[in-house]
N, C-alpha and C positions, 0 to 999 in steps of 0.2 A: 437645423434643430432636429434632434432625434426624438423619437417617442419617449425614450427613457428620460430625457431631459425636460419634458413638459411639466410645468407646475400643475398642481391639482386645482381644478376649477373651484372658486369660492363664490358663495352666494353674494349677489350684488343687491343689497337692500334697497338702494335708491331706485333701481330699475324695477324691482319687484313691487315696491310700494306705489310707484308712479303708474305702473301697469294696472294695478288693482284700482287705483283712483280713476283712471280713464274708463274702465269698465263700469264703475259706479256712476260716473258722470253721464255716460251714455244712456243710462237708465232713466235720466231725466226726460228723455224723449217720450216716455210712457205717460207723462203728465199731459192731460188734454190742453192745458194752457200753453204748453211748449210746442204744440203741433200747428202747422199750417202747410198747405201744399206748396206755397212759395218757398218756405224754409227747406222742404224736401227737395224742391227743384234746385235750390242753391247748393245743397249737399251733393246731389247727383252731378251737377255741373262742375263743382270743385273737385269731386272725386275723379271725374274723367280727366280733368286738367292736371291734377297733381299726381294721381296714380298712373294714368295712361301716358300722358306726355312727360311727366316729371320722373317717375320711377322707371317705367318700362322703356321709354325711349331715352330719357336723359341719363339717369343713373346706370341703367343696365346696358342697353345696346350701344349707347354712345360712349359714356365714360368708362364702363367696365371692360367692354370688348372692342371698342373702336371699330364697330361694324359699319360705320359710315363717317363721313366728315361733313360738317356744316360750318358756316361762318362763326367766328368766335363769339360774336354778340348773341347769336341764336343758341349756341351751346350754353352760354351763361344763362339764358332765359330758361332752358330746359333744366339746368342744375338748380336754379332758384325754385322752379315748380316742384322738383323732386324734394328739395329741402322742406317745402311746405307740406309734404306728405308726412313729415315728422317721424321718419324711420331712422333717426340717429344722424350723426354727421356724415357727410359724403365720403370722407376718407375711410371711415369704418365700413360703410356700406360697400364701397368699391373694393377695398382691400380684402375684406372677408369673403366677398363673392369670388374674387380671383383665387383665393386660397381654396374655396369650395371646388372650383373647377380643377385646380391642380391636384387635389387629394380627395376627390368625390367619394363620400361614404367610407373614408378611411380615417385613421386616428387624427390626422392633421386637418381634417375638414371641420370647420368651426361648428357646423350643425349636421354632423353625420347622421344619416337616417339609420345606420346600423346600430345606433344607440337607442332606437325606439322613436315612435311617433311624437310623444310629448317633448322629448329632448329636441328633436329637429324642428318642431313647431314653435316652441316658445321658451322652453326651459334653458336652452343654451344662452339666450339673451339675459336671463336672470342670473347668470354666473359669469365670472371672469373668463375670458377666452385665453387659453394657454398660448396661442400663437399671436397674441396681441403685439408682441415686440417686432413681428415681421411686417406690420402695417406700413411703416415708412418705406421699406424696400418695395412693397407691393404697389405703392401709389406714387412712385418717383415721378412719373410723367405728368401728374396733376398737382404735385405737392407745392410747387412754387407759384401756381396761378393765384393771384391776389383775390379774385372773385371766389374761387373755390375755398380759399382760406376764410373769407368773410362768411360764406354760407355755413361752413363747417363749425366755425366758432360761435355763430349767432343763430343757430337753427331754433333754439328755444325762444329767443327774443322775437324772431320773425313770426313764429306761430302765435305768440301773445299779441303782436301787432295786428295780425290777421283777425284774431278773435275780437279785438277791440273795434276794428272796422266793421265786422259783421254785427256786433252788438249795437253799434251806433246806427247801422242801417236798418236792422230788423229786430232789435231787442233779444230777449232770451231764446226765442225759437231759432233765429239765425245762428246764434252762438252754439246752442245745443246740437242742432242738425249739421250746421256748416263746419263745426270743429269736432265735437265729441263723437257723434255718430259716424261722421266721415272718417275720422282717424281710426276708429275701431274697425270699421269695415276694411279700410285700406291696409291696416296693420295685419289683420288675420288673412287677408288675401295674399299678401306677400309671404306670410308664414306658411300658408297652405302649399305654396310652391316648394318650400323646403321640406315639408312633411308629407302631405297627401300625394304630391307628384314624385315621391320616392317610395310610395306604399301601394297606391291604388291606380287603376287605369290599365292602359295597354302599352306595349313596347314594340313599335314597328321596326326599331333598330336595336340590334343586340349590342348595346354599349357595355363597357366593362364597369358599370355602376348599377344603381337601383332606380335610375330615372324612368319616369313613365309619362304618358300623355293622359291628362285628366280634364275632361271637357268642362266640368263645372268650375274648376279653378281657372280655366281659360276665360270663362264668362266673367268671373270676378276680377280678373287681372288684365283684361284687354289683350289676351293671347299668350300670356306667360305660361299658362297651363299646358301648352304643347311642349312640355319640358324635355321629354325624350328626344324630340326633334332638335331641340336646342343643344342638348348634350352631344348629339350625333355630329353636329357642326356648330361649334360654339361661336365662331366668328361671323356666322350668317345673321344679317339683320331681319331675315324672314323666318318665322317659326312654323309656318304651315307647310305641309307636304301634300295634303289632299284638299280638294276644293271646299269641303265642309269643315275643315279646321280653320275657322275664321280668326284672323289676326288683325284687329283694327289698327294697331300701331304700324304694321307693315303697310297698310293703306295710307297712313299719314306720311310715312317715309317715301313712298312712291310719289305722293303729291308734292312733297318737298323737292324731290329730284326733278319732277316735271317742270317746276317753276324756277329751277336753277339754284335752290337753296341746299341741296344735298349732292354730294359726289362721293366717289369711291365707295359705293354701296355694295357690301359683300353679300352674296347669296349662294345658297347651295341647291335650292329647289324651286326657285322662281326667277324669272327674268327681271332685272332692275330697269 
């Protein structure tokens, strides 16, 4: 597909409206009746599980880059957790991320930072992606997996089910914090990797793109903010190069390897 053949992005009203609704629902956390420290703890715990283990380990390092291999049942657990982060279907997440690395900050990059901070952060999601037709080819290796198909097709249903469980366990506070606030923080954390980590921070490696290391994004995303390190060696399961570049997900991967649940762990800057 050439640049000249790309269709013009069109506004996706369904995504735009649902994103606005999520932000409004998260404001319910400001009501005193919806606050409890237990609810906050539930949100923090679910965020660590769905964003850290689900998105960073499952969707990103495992499914998108095949930086390690784990038993299929465990891979499916991580994919389910990533699905519960509610960042779209797994095929879109993986396919667009692979396209991002193939054409970083160029025209075929779905969220090219060369188009500005707002576009790379969230505006690209609110528009049709010109390279959408390439997704089947970009996800051939996971396309026929029945569990991936289930998660991709039912990610909304799974989130609703989780919300009902939380409401049954702790009422409105659990629902507001465990779903709405958690999803908002997780959503913008991932978006900041696409935007802030191509605009701010430092560049220890002179890659042929705009990727940077941004410490505060790393805090929000369990190590994903060491983005220039990642672009310098995309296949590596470890995103840290210096001791102070803390990558919690790398610690989990090392633990999995130690107990025999991970193998073929690829690294560029640390021993597996």
